All heavy atoms as an XYZ file, in Angstrom:
857
protein
N      79.297   -124.722     65.497
C      78.823   -123.583     66.204
C      77.406   -123.678     66.358
O      76.791   -123.385     67.462
C      79.054   -122.273     65.324
C      80.266   -121.538     65.713
S      80.564   -119.847     65.184
C      79.784   -119.838     63.528
N      76.571   -124.307     65.480
C      75.077   -124.507     65.692
C      74.888   -125.342     66.728
O      73.891   -125.164     67.526
C      74.531   -124.932     64.299
C      74.493   -123.855     63.264
O      74.461   -122.648     63.508
N      74.419   -124.276     62.013
N      75.619   -126.431     66.973
C      75.376   -127.333     68.023
C      75.532   -126.662     69.381
O      74.867   -126.962     70.297
C      76.247   -128.589     67.865
C      75.919   -129.406     66.710
O      74.703   -129.346     66.108
O      76.716   -130.208     66.186
N      76.585   -125.831     69.495
C      76.867   -125.222     70.716
C      75.679   -124.167     71.001
O      75.318   -124.111     72.291
C      78.271   -124.431     70.600
C      78.624   -123.652     71.857
C      78.868   -124.588     73.215
C      79.948   -122.854     71.611
N      75.238   -123.531     70.005
C      74.220   -122.509     70.316
C      73.000   -123.295     70.614
O      72.191   -122.875     71.616
C      73.917   -121.710     69.118
C      72.771   -120.798     69.188
C      75.218   -120.735     68.978
N      72.596   -124.277     70.001
C      71.377   -125.131     70.320
C      71.412   -125.765     71.803
O      70.526   -125.606     72.547
C      71.339   -126.319     69.277
C      70.008   -127.006     69.439
C      69.745   -127.812     68.125
N      68.507   -128.448     68.130
C      67.325   -127.909     67.945
N      67.283   -126.705     67.604
N      66.207   -128.601     67.929
N      72.668   -126.220     72.151
C      72.909   -126.729     73.391
C      72.772   -125.600     74.534
O      72.028   -125.802     75.539
C      74.250   -127.402     73.610
C      74.639   -127.789     74.980
C      74.124   -128.801     75.648
C      75.560   -127.008     75.790
C      74.370   -129.182     76.961
C      75.893   -127.314     77.027
C      75.209   -128.427     77.553
N      73.254   -124.491     74.167
C      73.105   -123.220     75.111
C      71.708   -122.885     75.276
O      71.212   -122.559     76.287
N      70.837   -122.926     74.173
C      69.395   -122.655     74.365
C      68.668   -123.599     75.176
O      67.848   -123.306     76.067
N      68.981   -124.964     74.919
C      68.458   -125.951     75.771
C      68.812   -125.846     77.232
O      67.963   -125.990     78.114
C      68.831   -127.395     75.255
C      68.066   -127.558     73.871
C      68.332   -128.480     76.244
C      68.636   -128.823     73.055
N      70.111   -125.647     77.436
C      70.610   -125.403     78.810
C      69.935   -124.199     79.596
O      69.543   -124.287     80.689
C      72.109   -125.274     78.843
C      72.832   -125.160     80.191
C      72.570   -126.590     80.913
C      74.384   -124.915     79.993
N      69.751   -123.087     78.831
C      69.003   -121.956     79.351
C      67.730   -122.338     79.712
O      67.206   -121.930     80.866
C      69.006   -120.786     78.313
C      68.361   -119.655     78.740
N      66.995   -119.277     78.559
C      68.671   -118.559     79.664
C      66.637   -118.174     79.016
N      67.665   -117.739     79.715
N      66.865   -123.071     78.958
C      65.536   -123.392     79.334
C      65.573   -124.380     80.455
O      64.707   -124.171     81.419
C      64.888   -124.042     78.042
C      64.785   -123.276     76.894
N      64.319   -121.912     76.977
C      64.871   -123.511     75.540
C      64.367   -121.363     75.852
N      64.633   -122.310     74.964
N      66.401   -125.314     80.467
C      66.428   -126.133     81.699
C      66.770   -125.506     82.967
O      66.156   -125.685     84.049
C      67.505   -127.251     81.410
C      67.021   -128.315     80.367
C      68.249   -129.338     80.200
C      65.815   -129.265     80.877
N      67.728   -124.572     82.875
C      68.116   -123.789     83.994
C      66.993   -122.976     84.532
O      66.751   -122.785     85.774
C      69.382   -122.835     83.718
N      66.160   -122.354     83.609
C      65.069   -121.520     84.050
C      64.054   -122.437     84.769
O      63.494   -121.941     85.867
C      64.436   -120.857     82.785
O      65.394   -120.012     82.194
C      63.224   -120.017     83.153
N      63.622   -123.546     84.256
C      62.728   -124.365     84.887
C      63.272   -124.839     86.182
O      62.405   -124.911     87.154
C      62.344   -125.560     83.797
N      64.517   -125.279     86.151
C      65.039   -125.823     87.420
C      65.095   -124.796     88.513
O      64.849   -125.073     89.678
C      66.333   -126.467     87.201
N      65.500   -123.517     88.045
C      65.545   -122.526     89.073
C      64.212   -122.263     89.716
O      64.026   -121.923     90.885
N      63.172   -122.240     88.880
C      61.856   -122.003     89.350
C      61.404   -123.079     90.261
O      60.849   -122.693     91.304
C      60.825   -122.020     88.076
C      59.407   -121.697     88.470
C      58.884   -120.671     89.079
C      58.335   -122.751     88.253
N      57.473   -120.921     89.184
C      57.178   -122.211     88.703
C      58.362   -124.022     87.704
C      55.940   -122.917     88.617
C      57.099   -124.659     87.589
C      55.965   -124.081     88.075
N      61.667   -124.300     89.978
C      61.242   -125.331     90.999
C      62.004   -125.293     92.111
O      61.477   -125.452     93.352
C      61.541   -126.790     90.168
C      61.348   -127.838     91.251
C      60.479   -126.926     89.031
N      63.292   -124.936     92.105
C      64.117   -124.765     93.293
C      63.719   -123.621     94.105
O      63.607   -123.786     95.471
C      65.659   -124.450     92.823
C      66.643   -124.440     93.961
C      66.598   -125.525     94.976
C      67.561   -123.482     94.076
C      67.549   -125.474     95.902
C      68.468   -123.464     95.067
C      68.498   -124.493     96.101
N      63.197   -122.625     93.547
C      62.642   -121.394     94.377
C      61.294   -121.915     95.024
O      61.201   -121.563     96.200
C      62.177   -120.200     93.416
S      63.758   -119.233     92.901
N      60.533   -122.663     94.410
C      59.297   -123.079     94.923
C      59.617   -124.060     96.186
O      58.984   -124.023     97.278
C      58.429   -123.788     93.987
C      57.796   -122.982     92.794
C      56.978   -123.802     91.918
C      56.921   -121.907     93.593
N      60.614   -124.990     96.025
C      60.974   -125.743     97.094
C      61.489   -125.030     98.260
O      61.247   -125.291     99.411
C      61.983   -126.852     96.505
C      62.727   -127.503     97.755
C      61.455   -127.710     95.619
N      62.297   -123.917     98.024
C      62.914   -123.158     99.104
C      61.667   -122.364     99.836
O      61.745   -122.178    100.997
C      63.997   -122.291     98.625
C      65.251   -122.846     98.217
C      66.189   -121.835     97.646
C      65.864   -123.537     99.447
N      60.742   -121.918     99.050
C      59.656   -121.171     99.583
C      58.811   -122.182    100.487
O      58.296   -121.720    101.463
C      58.739   -120.490     98.599
C      59.280   -119.174     97.985
C      58.408   -118.689     96.788
C      59.401   -118.208     99.075
N      58.715   -123.357    100.023
C      57.811   -124.288    100.872
C      58.537   -124.873    102.132
O      57.810   -125.394    102.917
N      59.773   -124.778    102.139
C      60.588   -125.380    103.266
C      60.590   -124.291    104.445
O      61.042   -123.227    104.203
C      61.891   -125.900    102.883
O      62.746   -124.732    102.636
N      60.205   -124.808    105.542
C      60.342   -123.756    106.687
C      61.838   -123.594    107.114
O      62.532   -124.691    107.175
C      59.493   -124.341    107.858
C      59.474   -125.735    107.548
C      59.597   -125.819    106.109
N      62.160   -122.439    107.292
C      63.525   -122.191    107.680
C      63.710   -120.852    108.365
O      62.773   -119.976    108.380
N      64.899   -120.534    108.899
C      65.047   -119.197    109.535
C      65.624   -118.324    108.350
O      66.799   -118.433    107.906
C      66.086   -119.421    110.554
C      65.602   -120.135    111.780
C      66.555   -120.125    112.991
O      67.412   -119.050    113.016
O      66.514   -121.066    113.798
N      64.817   -117.428    108.059
C      65.317   -116.438    107.058
C      64.514   -115.147    107.511
O      63.466   -115.160    108.016
C      64.891   -116.756    105.596
C      63.442   -116.875    105.313
C      63.360   -117.092    103.772
N      63.216   -118.343    103.257
C      62.239   -119.138    103.179
N      61.121   -118.934    103.730
N      62.241   -120.339    102.660
N      65.054   -114.087    107.210
C      64.566   -112.782    107.502
C      63.403   -112.448    106.666
O      63.188   -113.025    105.633
C      65.621   -111.653    107.496
O      66.127   -111.599    106.185
C      66.806   -112.000    108.419
N      62.679   -111.269    106.938
C      61.674   -110.947    106.066
C      62.040   -110.438    104.773
O      61.574   -110.701    103.699
C      60.800   -109.738    106.782
C      59.827   -109.111    105.931
C      58.700   -110.276    105.675
C      59.106   -108.042    106.696
N      63.313   -109.766    104.677
C      63.985   -109.323    103.579
C      64.413   -110.488    102.673
O      64.127   -110.452    101.476
C      65.119   -108.420    103.802
C      66.085   -108.017    102.775
C      65.237   -106.995    101.798
C      67.365   -107.312    103.166
N      64.993   -111.611    103.344
C      65.307   -112.691    102.434
C      64.118   -113.278    101.862
O      64.179   -113.761    100.718
N      63.010   -113.374    102.695
C      61.767   -114.135    102.134
C      61.316   -113.224    100.967
O      60.873   -113.719     99.917
C      60.802   -114.120    103.259
C      59.420   -114.576    102.719
C      59.226   -115.939    102.383
C      58.352   -113.665    102.639
C      57.951   -116.378    101.962
C      57.122   -114.132    102.111
C      56.917   -115.484    101.726
N      61.133   -111.854    101.128
C      60.780   -110.972    100.069
C      61.614   -111.018     98.851
O      61.106   -111.086     97.687
C      60.612   -109.583    100.516
C      59.465   -109.366    101.579
C      59.552   -107.879    102.111
C      58.108   -109.707    101.051
N      63.009   -111.089     98.971
C      63.798   -111.236     97.808
C      63.663   -112.585     97.137
O      63.635   -112.629     95.801
C      65.255   -111.038     98.217
C      65.630   -109.680     98.692
C      67.075   -109.687     99.215
C      65.580   -108.750     97.443
N      63.466   -113.626     97.926
C      63.232   -114.985     97.312
C      61.818   -115.009     96.578
O      61.836   -115.608     95.478
C      63.304   -116.028     98.373
C      63.176   -117.476     97.984
C      64.288   -117.899     96.986
C      63.247   -118.423     99.209
N      60.865   -114.451     97.193
C      59.598   -114.336     96.640
C      59.765   -113.539     95.228
O      59.104   -113.874     94.100
C      58.589   -113.711     97.485
C      57.106   -113.762     97.146
C      56.691   -115.195     97.194
C      56.247   -113.058     98.134
N      60.355   -112.428     95.145
C      60.632   -111.639     93.906
C      61.302   -112.467     92.794
O      60.825   -112.444     91.742
C      61.231   -110.397     94.317
N      62.416   -113.178     93.368
C      63.116   -114.004     92.345
C      62.217   -115.163     91.789
O      62.357   -115.542     90.632
C      64.363   -114.592     92.924
C      65.284   -115.258     92.048
C      65.429   -116.612     91.960
C      65.872   -114.831     90.829
N      66.266   -116.932     90.922
C      66.551   -115.765     90.249
C      66.063   -113.361     90.331
C      67.228   -115.760     89.103
C      66.820   -113.315     89.201
C      67.471   -114.440     88.529
N      61.435   -115.696     92.704
C      60.498   -116.744     92.190
C      59.521   -116.172     91.274
O      59.245   -116.767     90.294
C      59.714   -117.392     93.442
O      60.661   -117.782     94.436
C      58.800   -118.486     93.056
N      58.985   -115.000     91.407
C      58.138   -114.306     90.441
C      58.786   -114.240     89.102
O      58.176   -114.493     88.107
C      57.650   -112.934     90.918
C      56.724   -112.241     90.088
C      55.499   -112.618     89.929
C      57.126   -111.146     89.546
C      54.531   -111.948     89.016
C      56.410   -110.305     88.602
C      55.036   -110.922     88.491
N      60.028   -113.780     89.100
C      60.809   -113.578     87.859
C      61.022   -114.864     87.160
O      60.791   -115.065     85.960
C      62.104   -112.850     88.104
C      61.998   -111.409     88.477
C      63.398   -110.845     88.868
C      61.460   -110.562     87.439
N      61.273   -115.923     87.892
C      61.517   -117.232     87.326
C      60.135   -117.782     86.799
O      60.108   -118.498     85.829
C      62.076   -118.247     88.399
C      63.520   -117.951     88.764
C      64.538   -118.116     87.560
O      64.691   -117.290     86.792
N      64.987   -119.352     87.639
N      59.103   -117.448     87.450
C      57.728   -117.875     87.107
C      57.406   -117.307     85.705
O      56.950   -117.908     84.831
C      56.615   -117.541     88.134
O      57.035   -118.110     89.268
C      55.190   -117.910     87.641
N      57.717   -115.918     85.580
C      57.475   -115.301     84.120
C      58.386   -115.979     83.204
O      57.897   -116.194     82.026
C      57.817   -113.798     84.357
C      56.846   -113.090     85.320
C      57.940   -113.172     83.003
C      57.196   -111.610     85.636
N      59.597   -116.245     83.497
C      60.478   -116.873     82.447
C      59.991   -118.290     82.121
O      60.062   -118.683     81.001
N      59.508   -119.019     83.055
C      59.048   -120.508     82.803
C      57.741   -120.341     81.997
O      57.445   -121.093     81.130
C      58.793   -121.129     84.122
O      59.943   -121.145     84.815
C      58.266   -122.540     83.858
N      56.913   -119.347     82.325
C      55.508   -119.233     81.510
C      55.964   -118.814     80.054
O      55.284   -119.454     79.176
C      54.619   -118.096     82.129
C      53.982   -118.712     83.430
C      53.490   -117.785     81.269
C      53.209   -117.774     84.366
N      56.937   -118.002     79.813
C      57.246   -117.575     78.558
C      57.872   -118.775     77.839
O      57.627   -118.883     76.547
N      58.642   -119.627     78.449
C      59.198   -120.879     77.911
C      58.081   -121.738     77.450
O      58.130   -122.211     76.326
C      60.201   -121.577     78.926
C      60.486   -122.925     78.483
C      61.385   -122.949     77.193
C      61.231   -123.685     79.637
N      57.126   -121.925     78.244
C      56.000   -122.768     77.920
C      55.147   -122.168     76.810
O      54.802   -122.897     75.880
C      55.058   -122.991     79.254
C      55.733   -123.910     80.269
C      53.697   -123.713     78.868
C      55.049   -123.880     81.606
N      54.982   -120.907     76.801
C      54.232   -120.224     75.656
C      54.938   -120.366     74.288
O      54.378   -120.734     73.275
C      53.987   -118.763     76.071
N      56.290   -120.134     74.350
C      56.991   -120.357     73.152
C      57.002   -121.805     72.667
O      56.931   -122.125     71.488
C      58.612   -119.922     73.387
C      58.765   -118.436     73.265
C      60.205   -117.993     73.195
N      60.999   -118.484     74.261
C      61.100   -117.734     75.439
N      60.433   -116.638     75.598
N      61.880   -118.191     76.395
N      56.979   -122.719     73.610
C      56.929   -124.162     73.338
C      55.610   -124.499     72.637
O      55.608   -125.205     71.607
C      57.105   -125.050     74.622
C      57.187   -126.487     74.304
C      58.373   -126.913     73.476
C      57.229   -127.202     75.628
N      54.524   -123.993     73.177
C      53.200   -124.206     72.665
C      52.988   -123.641     71.368
O      52.294   -124.096     70.471
C      52.077   -123.735     73.661
C      52.057   -124.575     74.938
C      51.109   -124.048     75.877
C      51.686   -126.141     74.700
N      53.579   -122.402     71.170
C      53.422   -121.635     69.974
C      54.387   -122.131     68.816
O      54.337   -121.648     67.677
C      53.478   -120.231     70.125
C      52.345   -119.605     71.016
C      52.749   -118.049     71.288
C      51.007   -119.693     70.361
N      55.275   -122.885     69.258
C      56.252   -123.503     68.171
C      57.288   -122.359     67.839
O      57.797   -122.286     66.764
N      57.621   -121.617     68.830
C      58.581   -120.461     68.518
C      59.949   -120.518     69.246
O      60.549   -119.447     69.360
C      57.977   -119.121     68.938
C      56.579   -118.873     68.060
C      55.872   -117.680     68.556
N      56.691   -116.562     67.875
C      56.213   -115.265     68.061
N      55.040   -114.917     68.692
N      56.830   -114.311     67.429
N      60.175   -121.702     69.624
C      61.587   -121.903     70.185
C      62.689   -121.597     69.427
O      63.741   -121.085     69.721
C      61.660   -123.268     70.908
C      60.981   -123.470     72.219
C      61.059   -125.044     72.578
C      61.356   -122.642     73.233
N      62.522   -121.880     68.089
C      63.600   -121.574     67.152
C      63.956   -120.257     66.968
O      65.054   -119.942     66.632
C      63.233   -122.423     65.825
C      63.261   -123.962     65.951
C      64.650   -124.526     66.275
O      65.641   -124.020     65.741
O      64.576   -125.291     67.065
N      63.077   -119.353     67.032
C      63.267   -117.896     66.931
C      64.360   -117.468     67.991
O      65.186   -116.758     67.566
C      61.990   -117.077     67.057
C      60.937   -117.279     65.848
C      59.751   -116.533     66.317
O      59.695   -115.663     67.251
O      58.771   -116.629     65.366
N      64.218   -117.866     69.121
C      65.225   -117.524     70.188
C      66.575   -118.068     69.800
O      67.532   -117.445     70.035
C      64.713   -118.073     71.487
C      65.572   -117.644     72.692
C      64.990   -117.829     73.947
C      65.727   -117.455     75.169
N      65.501   -116.141     75.591
N      66.620   -119.324     69.341
C      67.857   -119.839     68.920
C      68.457   -119.184     67.753
O      69.672   -119.133     67.711
C      67.761   -121.450     68.538
C      67.548   -122.288     69.819
O      67.908   -121.842     70.902
N      66.993   -123.377     69.742
N      67.598   -118.763     66.831
C      68.177   -117.977     65.713
C      68.738   -116.549     66.202
O      69.814   -116.162     65.661
C      67.082   -117.703     64.655
C      66.645   -118.904     63.883
C      65.336   -118.671     63.095
O      64.855   -117.588     63.066
O      64.883   -119.780     62.542
N      68.090   -115.970     67.090
C      68.683   -114.635     67.608
C      70.028   -115.009     68.421
O      70.929   -114.157     68.237
C      67.716   -113.968     68.588
C      66.552   -113.353     67.870
C      65.611   -112.591     68.847
N      64.838   -113.614     69.553
C      64.308   -113.457     70.630
N      64.556   -112.331     71.355
N      63.693   -114.417     71.345
N      70.037   -116.029     69.066
C      71.173   -116.396     69.872
C      72.309   -116.781     68.808
O      73.413   -116.306     68.967
C      70.970   -117.603     70.726
C      72.013   -117.919     71.856
C      72.174   -116.814     72.693
C      71.500   -119.214     72.494
N      72.015   -117.400     67.672
C      73.030   -117.795     66.664
C      73.525   -116.442     66.007
O      74.746   -116.341     65.845
C      72.283   -118.576     65.563
C      73.262   -119.123     64.445
C      74.443   -119.974     65.080
O      74.136   -120.837     65.799
N      75.552   -119.678     64.533
N      72.650   -115.502     65.752
C      73.141   -114.203     65.126
C      74.087   -113.446     66.058
O      75.143   -112.925     65.718
C      71.920   -113.330     64.853
C      71.230   -113.706     63.605
C      70.187   -112.609     63.186
N      69.305   -112.205     64.163
C      68.138   -112.659     64.256
N      67.603   -113.683     63.396
N      67.206   -112.144     65.178
N      73.711   -113.397     67.401
C      74.642   -112.894     68.381
C      75.902   -113.574     68.369
O      77.004   -112.977     68.488
C      74.010   -112.887     69.788
O      72.893   -112.177     69.747
N      75.941   -114.924     68.388
C      77.172   -115.709     68.483
C      78.002   -115.436     67.245
O      79.263   -115.312     67.296
C      76.859   -117.211     68.557
C      78.011   -118.073     68.781
C      78.751   -118.073     69.932
C      78.412   -118.858     67.703
C      79.769   -118.852     70.151
C      79.539   -119.688     67.858
C      80.281   -119.621     69.093
N      77.328   -115.378     66.110
C      78.086   -115.146     64.827
C      78.716   -113.741     64.882
O      79.857   -113.523     64.388
C      77.048   -115.204     63.550
O      76.572   -116.426     63.596
C      77.849   -114.888     62.262
N      78.039   -112.779     65.374
C      78.552   -111.282     65.456
C      79.793   -111.298     66.440
O      80.894   -110.746     66.245
C      77.615   -110.429     66.036
C      76.764   -109.749     64.794
C      75.858   -108.741     65.307
N      74.544   -109.472     65.667
C      73.668   -109.072     66.634
N      73.866   -107.872     67.075
N      72.641   -109.813     66.834
N      79.699   -112.109     67.492
C      80.783   -112.236     68.504
C      81.952   -112.971     67.761
O      83.092   -112.504     67.952
C      80.326   -112.856     69.713
C      81.417   -113.137     70.810
C      81.736   -111.630     71.320
C      80.852   -113.939     71.917
N      81.619   -113.938     67.107
C      82.680   -114.576     66.221
C      83.415   -113.827     65.285
O      84.697   -113.845     65.129
N      82.752   -112.910     64.631
C      83.471   -111.961     63.694
C      84.253   -111.012     64.342
O      85.361   -110.550     63.862
C      82.411   -111.315     62.734
O      81.592   -110.466     63.559
C      81.662   -112.414     61.822
N      83.890   -110.635     65.627
C      84.706   -109.592     66.259
C      86.013   -110.180     66.991
O      87.008   -109.628     66.887
C      83.851   -108.921     67.383
C      82.690   -108.061     66.844
C      81.828   -107.588     68.103
C      83.290   -106.787     66.276
N      85.809   -111.326     67.637
C      86.961   -111.838     68.408
C      87.517   -113.162     67.827
O      88.474   -113.629     68.397
C      86.633   -112.001     69.768
C      86.257   -110.668     70.478
C      85.490   -113.070     70.015
N      86.875   -113.739     66.740
C      87.299   -115.079     66.291
C      86.491   -116.146     66.839
O      85.865   -116.087     67.941
N      86.281   -117.308     66.103
C      85.511   -118.284     66.517
C      85.910   -119.032     67.914
O      85.018   -119.238     68.630
C      85.330   -119.366     65.464
C      84.282   -120.486     65.605
C      84.136   -121.299     64.401
O      84.427   -120.865     63.290
O      83.715   -122.445     64.695
N      87.093   -119.330     67.857
C      87.645   -120.047     69.189
C      87.347   -119.154     70.474
O      86.759   -119.691     71.439
C      89.103   -120.333     68.986
O      89.337   -120.921     67.874
C      89.592   -121.164     70.262
N      87.634   -117.963     70.414
C      87.417   -117.104     71.539
C      85.842   -116.901     71.732
O      85.494   -116.799     72.945
C      87.983   -115.752     71.421
C      89.492   -115.710     71.603
C      90.058   -114.327     71.596
N      91.631   -114.438     71.803
C      92.238   -113.348     71.806
N      91.785   -112.228     71.577
N      93.527   -113.476     72.034
N      85.141   -116.858     70.768
C      83.679   -116.775     70.842
C      83.160   -118.019     71.566
O      82.241   -118.000     72.452
C      83.009   -116.493     69.530
N      83.587   -119.207     71.190
C      83.216   -120.376     71.773
C      83.488   -120.400     73.260
O      82.688   -120.742     74.056
C      83.779   -121.529     71.113
C      83.088   -121.964     69.797
C      83.739   -123.219     69.259
C      83.152   -123.547     67.956
N      83.787   -124.621     67.265
N      84.613   -119.957     73.688
C      84.999   -119.962     74.984
C      84.163   -118.886     75.809
O      83.745   -119.256     76.975
N      83.953   -117.709     75.264
C      83.182   -116.689     75.903
C      81.777   -117.240     76.064
O      81.127   -117.049     77.184
C      83.156   -115.414     75.185
N      81.248   -117.934     75.081
C      79.845   -118.386     75.110
C      79.779   -119.480     76.288
O      78.770   -119.556     76.911
C      79.423   -119.054     73.841
C      77.923   -119.318     73.582
C      77.081   -118.296     73.635
C      77.672   -120.693     73.510
C      75.806   -118.616     73.418
C      76.332   -120.875     73.324
C      75.196   -119.881     73.371
N      80.744   -120.349     76.329
C      80.668   -121.423     77.352
C      80.739   -120.762     78.735
O      80.147   -121.249     79.754
C      81.900   -122.409     77.085
N      81.657   -119.804     79.022
C      81.811   -119.069     80.226
C      80.329   -118.380     80.532
O      79.899   -118.498     81.728
C      82.854   -118.144     80.241
C      82.774   -117.114     81.387
C      84.103   -118.742     80.185
N      79.827   -117.736     79.674
C      78.377   -117.184     79.821
C      77.305   -118.173     80.154
O      76.539   -117.999     81.080
C      78.035   -116.280     78.612
C      78.730   -115.093     78.428
S      78.099   -113.969     77.103
C      78.177   -114.996     75.590
N      77.350   -119.362     79.650
C      76.481   -120.400     79.889
C      76.572   -120.955     81.393
O      75.614   -121.083     82.125
C      76.517   -121.557     78.904
C      75.986   -121.374     77.571
C      76.304   -122.582     76.657
C      74.455   -121.066     77.476
N      77.957   -121.155     81.700
C      78.231   -121.582     83.077
C      77.802   -120.676     84.070
O      77.181   -120.934     85.056
C      79.604   -122.021     83.114
N      77.985   -119.286     83.816
C      77.671   -118.286     84.718
C      76.227   -118.202     84.880
O      75.532   -117.919     85.923
C      78.167   -116.949     84.254
N      75.461   -118.396     83.731
C      73.943   -118.226     83.728
C      73.408   -119.414     84.594
O      72.484   -119.180     85.413
C      73.408   -118.293     82.331
C      71.907   -118.178     82.176
S      71.032   -119.814     82.017
C      72.001   -120.705     80.873
N      73.885   -120.634     84.400
C      73.306   -121.689     85.239
C      73.575   -121.539     86.704
O      72.818   -121.780     87.527
C      73.898   -123.117     84.767
C      73.490   -124.178     85.559
C      73.397   -123.226     83.275
N      74.881   -121.129     87.033
C      75.271   -120.924     88.363
C      74.437   -119.810     89.078
O      73.955   -119.949     90.132
C      76.672   -120.480     88.421
N      74.170   -118.736     88.257
C      73.325   -117.588     88.806
C      71.947   -118.167     89.178
O      71.461   -117.760     90.188
C      73.410   -116.432     87.822
C      72.676   -115.286     88.337
C      73.239   -114.482     89.340
C      71.437   -114.939     87.815
C      72.440   -113.332     89.639
C      70.765   -113.883     88.155
C      71.260   -113.094     89.145
N      71.398   -118.756     88.126
C      69.928   -119.227     88.267
C      69.763   -120.076     89.352
O      68.615   -120.278     89.950
C      69.364   -119.712     86.963
C      69.169   -118.723     85.998
C      68.398   -119.118     84.837
C      68.012   -118.027     83.884
N      66.732   -117.968     83.290
N      70.741   -120.947     89.715
C      70.581   -121.966     90.755
C      71.213   -121.571     92.015
O      70.723   -122.003     93.070
C      71.249   -123.293     90.283
C      70.544   -123.915     89.150
C      71.320   -125.118     88.670
C      69.083   -124.185     89.235
N      72.192   -120.669     92.138
C      72.863   -120.327     93.356
C      72.094   -119.170     94.021
O      72.181   -119.022     95.209
C      74.267   -120.031     93.224
N      71.599   -118.274     93.238
C      70.950   -117.031     93.878
C      69.796   -117.392     94.719
O      69.716   -116.802     95.792
C      70.466   -116.125     92.644
C      69.878   -114.777     93.162
C      70.884   -113.926     93.898
C      69.297   -114.002     92.038
N      68.827   -118.390     94.492
C      67.823   -118.676     95.459
C      68.333   -119.187     96.674
O      67.830   -118.877     97.774
C      66.997   -119.845     94.663
C      67.305   -119.677     93.300
C      68.617   -119.134     93.142
N      69.350   -119.974     96.653
C      70.063   -120.580     97.890
C      70.583   -119.367     98.616
O      70.485   -119.327     99.912
C      71.206   -121.481     97.552
N      71.275   -118.522     97.975
C      71.829   -117.223     98.825
C      70.733   -116.490     99.418
O      70.868   -115.923    100.484
N      69.680   -116.204     98.605
C      68.563   -115.434     99.204
C      67.892   -116.064    100.327
O      67.372   -115.513    101.207
C      67.400   -115.207     98.025
C      67.943   -114.255     96.992
C      66.862   -114.140     95.850
C      68.303   -112.930     97.464
N      67.839   -117.456    100.409
C      67.256   -118.189    101.402
C      68.076   -118.096    102.677
O      67.477   -118.276    103.736
C      67.193   -119.653    101.001
C      66.190   -120.420    101.945
O      65.177   -120.015    102.240
N      66.659   -121.578    102.317
N      69.264   -117.752    102.616
C      70.183   -117.585    103.810
C      70.128   -116.165    104.471
O      70.630   -115.992    105.499
C      71.637   -117.813    103.393
C      71.889   -119.287    102.848
C      72.392   -120.039    103.819
N      72.683   -121.500    103.316
C      72.583   -122.573    103.910
N      72.109   -122.606    105.088
N      72.735   -123.547    103.304
N      69.577   -115.211    103.603
C      69.488   -113.821    104.211
C      68.469   -113.806    105.398
O      67.398   -114.307    105.297
C      69.141   -112.902    103.148
C      70.212   -112.823    102.116
C      68.834   -111.459    103.630
C      69.935   -111.902    100.887
């Protein structure tokens, strides 16, 4: 379980940084998008920037393990409620959805 939670934490950090870079690339590329699409993409880029700055701050302060400990506690609680096997499956689905959301949303906003 600890390895899965640790992998999930690393994957979350990578998805946050990749989503931020992807937003910057989309903002820099000229394309046909409406003003609403541009504003939504700009707002999402701002949120991703805050997440990336928080990640860098936790990394510099050496506090990345605190987030993993909180995630581990949540995973343990979920495991006691539904069983370890189902908790692993639910955790894997949540990780996949999080990565897809962080990377697909900017592309969708760019099409508006």
